[in-house]
DSSP file (Angstrom, degrees, kcal/mol; ACC not computed):
  #  RESIDUE AA STRUCTURE BP1 BP2  ACC     N-H-->O    O-->H-N    N-H-->O    O-->H-N    TCO  KAPPA ALPHA  PHI   PSI    X-CA   Y-CA   Z-CA
    1    1 A X              0   0    0      0, 0.0     2,-0.5     0, 0.0     0, 0.0   0.000 360.0 360.0 360.0 119.6  106.0   39.0  115.5
    2    2 A X        -     0   0    0      0, 0.0     2,-0.3     0, 0.0     0, 0.0  -0.897 360.0-147.3-106.0 126.9  105.9   42.8  115.0
    3    3 A X        -     0   0    0     -2,-0.5     2,-0.2     1,-0.0     3,-0.0  -0.713  17.5-117.0 -94.5 143.8  108.0   44.1  112.2
    4    4 A X        -     0   0    0     -2,-0.3     2,-0.4     1,-0.1    -1,-0.0  -0.522  31.7-111.7 -75.6 143.6  109.6   47.5  112.3
    5    5 A X        -     0   0    0     -2,-0.2     2,-0.5     2,-0.0    -1,-0.1  -0.633  32.3-153.7 -77.6 129.3  108.5   50.0  109.7
    6    6 A X        -     0   0    0     -2,-0.4     2,-0.6    -3,-0.0    -3,-0.0  -0.899  10.6-167.5-108.8 131.9  111.2   50.8  107.2
    7    7 A X        +     0   0    0     -2,-0.5    -2,-0.0     1,-0.1     0, 0.0  -0.914  12.5 170.3-118.4 103.6  111.4   54.1  105.4
    8    8 A X        -     0   0    0     -2,-0.6    -1,-0.1     1,-0.2     2,-0.0   0.697  34.7-144.0 -86.0 -20.0  113.9   53.8  102.6
    9    9 A X        -     0   0    0      4,-0.0     2,-0.4     5,-0.0    -1,-0.2  -0.156  33.1 -50.3  81.9 178.1  113.0   57.1  101.0
   10   10 A X     >  -     0   0    0      1,-0.1     4,-2.1    -2,-0.0     5,-0.2  -0.770  39.8-142.8 -94.4 131.5  112.9   58.0   97.3
   11   11 A X  H  > S+     0   0    0     -2,-0.4     4,-2.1     1,-0.2     5,-0.1   0.880 101.3  50.4 -62.0 -40.2  115.9   57.2   95.2
   12   12 A X  H  > S+     0   0    0      2,-0.2     4,-2.5     1,-0.2    -1,-0.2   0.883 109.0  51.9 -67.6 -37.5  115.7   60.4   93.1
   13   13 A X  H  > S+     0   0    0      2,-0.2     4,-2.6     1,-0.2     5,-0.2   0.915 109.5  50.1 -64.4 -41.8  115.4   62.5   96.3
   14   14 A X  H  X S+     0   0    0     -4,-2.1     4,-2.3     2,-0.2    -2,-0.2   0.897 110.8  49.3 -62.2 -40.6  118.6   60.9   97.6
   15   15 A X  H  X S+     0   0    0     -4,-2.1     4,-2.4     2,-0.2    -2,-0.2   0.911 111.3  49.6 -64.4 -42.6  120.4   61.5   94.4
   16   16 A X  H  X S+     0   0    0     -4,-2.5     4,-2.5     2,-0.2    -2,-0.2   0.916 112.3  47.3 -63.4 -43.5  119.3   65.2   94.4
   17   17 A X  H  X S+     0   0    0     -4,-2.6     4,-2.5     2,-0.2    -1,-0.2   0.884 111.7  50.9 -65.8 -38.0  120.5   65.6   98.0
   18   18 A X  H  X S+     0   0    0     -4,-2.3     4,-2.3    -5,-0.2    -2,-0.2   0.907 111.4  47.9 -64.9 -41.8  123.8   63.9   97.2
   19   19 A X  H  X S+     0   0    0     -4,-2.4     4,-2.4     2,-0.2    -2,-0.2   0.908 112.1  49.5 -64.8 -42.5  124.3   66.2   94.2
   20   20 A X  H  X S+     0   0    0     -4,-2.5     4,-2.5     2,-0.2    -2,-0.2   0.912 111.2  49.3 -63.2 -42.6  123.4   69.3   96.3
   21   21 A X  H  X S+     0   0    0     -4,-2.5     4,-2.1     2,-0.2    -2,-0.2   0.917 111.2  49.4 -63.1 -43.4  125.8   68.3   99.0
   22   22 A X  H  X S+     0   0    0     -4,-2.3     4,-1.1     1,-0.2    -2,-0.2   0.920 111.4  49.3 -61.2 -44.3  128.6   67.7   96.5
   23   23 A X  H  X S+     0   0    0     -4,-2.4     4,-0.5     1,-0.2     3,-0.4   0.906 110.8  49.7 -63.7 -42.1  128.0   71.1   94.9
   24   24 A X  H >< S+     0   0    0     -4,-2.5     3,-0.8     1,-0.2    -1,-0.2   0.870 108.8  52.4 -65.3 -36.1  128.0   72.9   98.2
   25   25 A X  H 3< S+     0   0    0     -4,-2.1    -1,-0.2     1,-0.2    -2,-0.2   0.741 103.1  59.7 -71.6 -21.6  131.3   71.2   99.3
   26   26 A X  H 3< S+     0   0    0     -4,-1.1     2,-0.3    -3,-0.4    -1,-0.2   0.616  79.7 105.8 -81.4 -12.7  132.9   72.3   96.0
   27   27 A X  S << S-     0   0    0     -3,-0.8     2,-0.1    -4,-0.5    -3,-0.0  -0.512  71.1-130.6 -71.2 130.6  132.4   76.0   96.8
   28   28 A X        -     0   0    0     -2,-0.3     4,-0.1     1,-0.1    -1,-0.1  -0.475   5.4-132.4 -80.5 153.0  135.6   77.7   97.7
   29   29 A X  S    S+     0   0    0     -2,-0.1    -1,-0.1     2,-0.1     3,-0.1   0.598  75.2 105.3 -79.1 -11.3  135.8   79.8  100.8
   30   30 A X  S    S-     0   0    0      1,-0.1     2,-0.3     0, 0.0    -2,-0.1  -0.310  82.5-100.6 -71.9 155.0  137.6   82.6   99.0
   31   31 A X        -     0   0    0      1,-0.0     2,-0.3    -2,-0.0    -1,-0.1  -0.585  39.8-156.8 -77.2 132.6  135.7   85.8   98.1
   32   32 A X        -     0   0    0     -2,-0.3     2,-0.3    -4,-0.1    -1,-0.0  -0.837  16.9-115.3-112.5 149.0  134.6   85.8   94.4
   33   33 A X        -     0   0    0     -2,-0.3     2,-1.2     1,-0.1     3,-0.2  -0.621  18.9-137.8 -80.2 138.5  133.9   88.8   92.3
   34   34 A X    >   +     0   0    0     -2,-0.3     3,-0.5     1,-0.2    -1,-0.1  -0.686  39.1 158.2 -95.7  80.7  130.3   89.1   91.1
   35   35 A X  T 3  S+     0   0    0     -2,-1.2    -1,-0.2     1,-0.2    -2,-0.0   0.808  70.7  45.9 -77.2 -30.3  130.9   90.1   87.5
   36   36 A X  T 3  S+     0   0    0     -3,-0.2     2,-0.3     2,-0.0    -1,-0.2   0.382  82.2 120.6 -96.1   5.3  127.6   89.0   86.1
   37   37 A X    <   -     0   0    0     -3,-0.5     2,-0.4    32,-0.0    -3,-0.0  -0.519  40.8-170.7 -74.7 133.2  125.4   90.5   88.8
   38   38 A X        -     0   0    0     -2,-0.3     2,-0.1    31,-0.1    32,-0.1  -0.990  19.1-129.4-124.8 124.3  122.9   93.1   87.5
   39   39 A X        -     0   0    0     -2,-0.4    32,-2.2    27,-0.2     2,-0.5  -0.423  15.0-155.6 -71.4 147.9  120.8   95.2   90.0
   40   40 A X  E     -a   71   0A   0     30,-0.2     2,-0.4    -2,-0.1    32,-0.2  -0.975  14.5-172.4-125.7 115.7  117.1   95.3   89.5
   41   41 A X  E     -a   72   0A   0     30,-2.8    32,-2.8    -2,-0.5     2,-0.5  -0.845  16.7-155.6-112.8 144.2  115.4   98.4   91.0
   42   42 A X  E     -a   73   0A   0     -2,-0.4     2,-0.6    30,-0.2    32,-0.2  -0.978  12.4-165.9-116.0 116.2  111.7   99.3   91.3
   43   43 A X  E     -a   74   0A   0     30,-3.3    32,-2.7    -2,-0.5     2,-0.6  -0.911   4.5-158.4-106.3 115.1  111.1  103.0   91.5
   44   44 A X  E     -a   75   0A   0     -2,-0.6     2,-0.4    30,-0.2    32,-0.2  -0.842  13.9-160.6 -94.7 122.4  107.6  104.0   92.7
   45   45 A X        -     0   0    0     30,-3.0     2,-0.8    -2,-0.6    32,-0.3  -0.845  18.2-139.6-109.6 136.8  106.7  107.5   91.5
   46   46 A X     >  -     0   0    0     -2,-0.4     4,-1.8     1,-0.2     3,-0.4  -0.859  16.4-157.4 -89.2 110.6  104.0  109.8   92.9
   47   47 A X  T  4 S+     0   0    0     -2,-0.8    -1,-0.2     1,-0.2    31,-0.0   0.826  89.0  52.6 -62.8 -33.0  102.6  111.3   89.7
   48   48 A X  T  4 S+     0   0    0      1,-0.2     3,-0.4     2,-0.1    -1,-0.2   0.864 113.4  42.8 -71.8 -34.6  101.2  114.3   91.5
   49   49 A X  T  4 S+     0   0    0     -3,-0.4     2,-0.5     1,-0.2     3,-0.2   0.755 114.9  50.3 -82.5 -25.0  104.6  115.2   93.1
   50   50 A X     <  +     0   0    0     -4,-1.8    -1,-0.2     1,-0.2     3,-0.1  -0.544  58.2 141.0-115.6  65.2  106.7  114.5   90.0
   51   51 A X        +     0   0    0     -2,-0.5     2,-1.5    -3,-0.4     3,-0.2   0.872  68.5  63.4 -71.8 -35.6  105.1  116.5   87.3
   52   52 A X    >   +     0   0    0     -3,-0.2     3,-0.7     1,-0.2    -1,-0.2  -0.656  67.5 170.0 -89.5  83.9  108.4  117.5   85.8
   53   53 A X  G >   +     0   0    0     -2,-1.5     3,-1.7     1,-0.2    -1,-0.2   0.816  65.8  63.9 -69.8 -32.3  109.6  114.0   85.0
   54   54 A X  G 3  S+     0   0    0      1,-0.3    -1,-0.2    -3,-0.2    -2,-0.1   0.807 108.9  41.0 -65.9 -27.6  112.6  115.0   83.0
   55   55 A X  G <  S+     0   0    0     -3,-0.7     2,-0.6     4,-0.0    -1,-0.3   0.038  80.3 144.4-105.4  26.1  114.3  116.5   86.0
   56   56 A X    <>  -     0   0    0     -3,-1.7     4,-1.5     1,-0.2     3,-0.3  -0.532  34.9-163.7 -71.5 112.4  113.2  113.8   88.4
   57   57 A X  H  > S+     0   0    0     -2,-0.6     4,-2.5     1,-0.2    -1,-0.2   0.789  84.9  63.4 -68.7 -27.9  116.0  113.3   90.9
   58   58 A X  H  > S+     0   0    0      2,-0.2     4,-2.2     1,-0.2    -1,-0.2   0.910 104.2  46.1 -64.5 -41.1  114.7  110.0   92.0
   59   59 A X  H  > S+     0   0    0     -3,-0.3     4,-2.0     2,-0.2    -1,-0.2   0.881 112.6  50.1 -69.5 -37.3  115.2  108.4   88.6
   60   60 A X  H  X S+     0   0    0     -4,-1.5     4,-2.0     2,-0.2    -2,-0.2   0.896 110.0  51.1 -66.0 -38.6  118.7  109.9   88.3
   61   61 A X  H  X S+     0   0    0     -4,-2.5     4,-2.1     2,-0.2    -2,-0.2   0.911 108.5  51.5 -63.2 -42.0  119.5  108.5   91.7
   62   62 A X  H  X S+     0   0    0     -4,-2.2     4,-1.6     1,-0.2    -1,-0.2   0.890 108.6  51.8 -61.4 -38.9  118.3  105.1   90.6
   63   63 A X  H  X>S+     0   0    0     -4,-2.0     4,-1.2     1,-0.2     5,-1.1   0.884 108.5  50.7 -65.7 -38.1  120.5  105.3   87.5
   64   64 A X  H  <5S+     0   0    0     -4,-2.0    -2,-0.2     1,-0.2    -1,-0.2   0.877 106.7  54.7 -66.9 -36.9  123.5  106.1   89.7
   65   65 A X  H  <5S+     0   0    0     -4,-2.1    -1,-0.2     1,-0.2    -2,-0.2   0.877 111.1  45.1 -62.6 -36.5  122.9  103.2   91.9
   66   66 A X  H ><5S-     0   0    0     -4,-1.6     3,-1.0    -5,-0.2    -1,-0.2   0.715  95.4-142.8 -80.1 -20.8  122.9  100.8   88.9
   67   67 A X  T 3<5S-     0   0    0     -4,-1.2    -3,-0.2     1,-0.2     3,-0.1   0.881  72.3 -53.0  56.0  40.6  126.0  102.3   87.4
   68   68 A X  T 3 <S+     0   0    0     -5,-1.1     2,-0.3     1,-0.3    -1,-0.2   0.596 120.2 101.8  76.5  11.1  124.5  101.9   84.0
   69   69 A X    <   +     0   0    0     -3,-1.0    -1,-0.3    -6,-0.2     2,-0.1  -0.848  60.5  18.7-123.5 160.0  123.8   98.2   84.5
   70   70 A X  S    S-     0   0    0     -2,-0.3     2,-0.4    -3,-0.1   -30,-0.2  -0.315  86.5 -52.8  86.6-163.5  120.7   96.1   85.3
   71   71 A X  E     -a   40   0A   0    -32,-2.2   -30,-2.8    -2,-0.1     2,-0.5  -0.950  36.3-167.2-124.5 134.0  117.0   96.8   85.1
   72   72 A X  E     -a   41   0A   0     -2,-0.4     2,-0.5   -32,-0.2   -30,-0.2  -0.989   5.1-164.5-121.3 127.7  115.0   99.7   86.4
   73   73 A X  E     -a   42   0A   0    -32,-2.8   -30,-3.3    -2,-0.5     2,-0.5  -0.951   4.4-160.6-110.6 124.4  111.2   99.5   86.5
   74   74 A X  E     +a   43   0A   0     -2,-0.5     2,-0.3   -32,-0.2   -30,-0.2  -0.916  23.3 160.5-106.1 126.5  109.3  102.8   87.0
   75   75 A X  E     -a   44   0A   0    -32,-2.7   -30,-3.0    -2,-0.5     2,-0.3  -0.951  23.5-161.6-143.4 160.2  105.8  102.5   88.2
   76   76 A X        -     0   0    0     -2,-0.3     2,-0.5   -32,-0.2   -30,-0.1  -0.993  18.3-133.1-141.9 145.9  103.0  104.4   89.9
   77   77 A X        -     0   0    0     -2,-0.3     2,-0.4   -32,-0.3   -30,-0.2  -0.873  26.5-166.9-100.0 129.1   99.8  103.3   91.7
   78   78 A X        -     0   0    0     -2,-0.5     2,-0.4     2,-0.1    -2,-0.0  -0.931  11.6-147.2-120.0 140.7   96.7  105.2   90.7
   79   79 A X        +     0   0    0     -2,-0.4     2,-0.2     2,-0.1    -2,-0.0  -0.799  55.4  52.4 -96.9 145.4   93.3  105.3   92.3
   80   80 A X  S    S-     0   0    0     -2,-0.4     2,-0.5     3,-0.0    -2,-0.1  -0.729  83.6 -61.7 130.9-175.7   90.3  105.7   90.2
   81   81 A X    >   -     0   0    0     -2,-0.2     3,-1.9     1,-0.1     6,-0.3  -0.948  30.2-144.2-113.9 125.5   88.3  104.4   87.2
   82   82 A X  T 3  S+     0   0    0     -2,-0.5    -1,-0.1     1,-0.3     6,-0.0   0.576  95.4  73.3 -69.2  -6.7   89.9  104.5   83.8
   83   83 A X  T 3  S+     0   0    0      4,-0.1    -1,-0.3     5,-0.0     2,-0.3   0.697  82.1  84.9 -77.8 -17.9   86.6  105.3   82.3
   84   84 A X  S <> S-     0   0    0     -3,-1.9     4,-2.1     1,-0.1     5,-0.2  -0.623  84.1-127.7 -86.4 145.7   86.7  108.8   83.7
   85   85 A X  H  > S+     0   0    0     -2,-0.3     4,-2.2     1,-0.2     5,-0.2   0.890 107.0  51.8 -58.8 -44.1   88.6  111.5   81.7
   86   86 A X  H  > S+     0   0    0      1,-0.2     4,-1.7     2,-0.2    -1,-0.2   0.908 111.5  46.7 -61.5 -43.0   90.8  112.6   84.7
   87   87 A X  H  > S+     0   0    0     -6,-0.3     4,-1.8     1,-0.2    -1,-0.2   0.835 109.5  54.4 -70.8 -32.1   91.9  109.0   85.3
   88   88 A X  H  X S+     0   0    0     -4,-2.1     4,-2.1     2,-0.2    -1,-0.2   0.902 107.5  50.4 -66.3 -40.0   92.6  108.4   81.7
   89   89 A X  H  X S+     0   0    0     -4,-2.2     4,-2.2     1,-0.2    -2,-0.2   0.877 108.3  52.8 -65.8 -36.2   94.9  111.5   81.5
   90   90 A X  H  X S+     0   0    0     -4,-1.7     4,-2.0     2,-0.2    -1,-0.2   0.885 108.2  50.9 -65.0 -37.4   96.7  110.2   84.6
   91   91 A X  H  X S+     0   0    0     -4,-1.8     4,-1.9     2,-0.2    -2,-0.2   0.885 109.2  50.6 -66.5 -38.3   97.3  106.9   82.8
   92   92 A X  H  X S+     0   0    0     -4,-2.1     4,-2.0     2,-0.2    -2,-0.2   0.883 108.9  52.0 -65.3 -37.8   98.6  108.7   79.8
   93   93 A X  H  X S+     0   0    0     -4,-2.2     4,-2.2     1,-0.2    -2,-0.2   0.890 106.7  53.7 -64.5 -38.3  101.0  110.6   82.1
   94   94 A X  H  X S+     0   0    0     -4,-2.0     4,-2.1     1,-0.2    -2,-0.2   0.898 106.6  51.5 -63.2 -40.1  102.2  107.3   83.5
   95   95 A X  H  X S+     0   0    0     -4,-1.9     4,-2.2     1,-0.2    -1,-0.2   0.903 108.9  51.5 -61.8 -39.8  103.0  106.0   80.1
   96   96 A X  H  X S+     0   0    0     -4,-2.0     4,-2.6     1,-0.2     5,-0.2   0.890 106.7  53.9 -64.2 -38.7  105.0  109.2   79.4
   97   97 A X  H  X S+     0   0    0     -4,-2.2     4,-2.4     1,-0.2    -1,-0.2   0.924 109.8  47.6 -60.0 -44.3  106.9  108.6   82.7
   98   98 A X  H  X S+     0   0    0     -4,-2.1     4,-1.8     2,-0.2    -2,-0.2   0.886 111.9  49.3 -66.1 -39.0  107.8  105.1   81.5
   99   99 A X  H  X S+     0   0    0     -4,-2.2     4,-1.7     2,-0.2    -2,-0.2   0.926 113.4  46.0 -66.6 -44.2  108.9  106.3   78.1
  100  100 A X  H  X S+     0   0    0     -4,-2.6     4,-1.9     1,-0.2    -2,-0.2   0.889 109.4  55.5 -66.4 -37.8  111.1  109.1   79.5
  101  101 A X  H  X S+     0   0    0     -4,-2.4     4,-1.1    -5,-0.2    -1,-0.2   0.890 106.8  50.7 -61.9 -37.7  112.5  106.7   82.1
  102  102 A X  H  < S+     0   0    0     -4,-1.8     3,-0.3     1,-0.2    -1,-0.2   0.886 109.4  50.9 -65.4 -37.3  113.6  104.4   79.2
  103  103 A X  H  < S+     0   0    0     -4,-1.7    -1,-0.2     1,-0.2    -2,-0.2   0.821 104.0  58.6 -70.4 -29.5  115.2  107.4   77.4
  104  104 A X  H  <        0   0    0     -4,-1.9    -1,-0.2     1,-0.2    -2,-0.2   0.821 360.0 360.0 -67.0 -29.7  117.2  108.3   80.6
  105  105 A X     <        0   0    0     -4,-1.1    -1,-0.2    -3,-0.3    -2,-0.2   0.423 360.0 360.0-104.7 360.0  118.8  104.9   80.7
């Protein structure tokens, strides 16, 4: 006599799937306004090309995209060793970019 293998599954998984199915079925087909949505932008800056940070059009454009809402992160990738004087000054400039970007918004 060979018995068939029975797979009953996990009770908690079944409950979770049932809850998910119920939640999906409760969503209305009508279009809803996204009032709580906040954009999050990442602006990568070339430090050599944007020495005049206060007049940086890229940051102003990012601010216009957000319409005064959400989060903007300004970052730059630097090559080098922070133990060297030139690279340390570039890191200080990057800090200044971040401070000015905060003041713009």
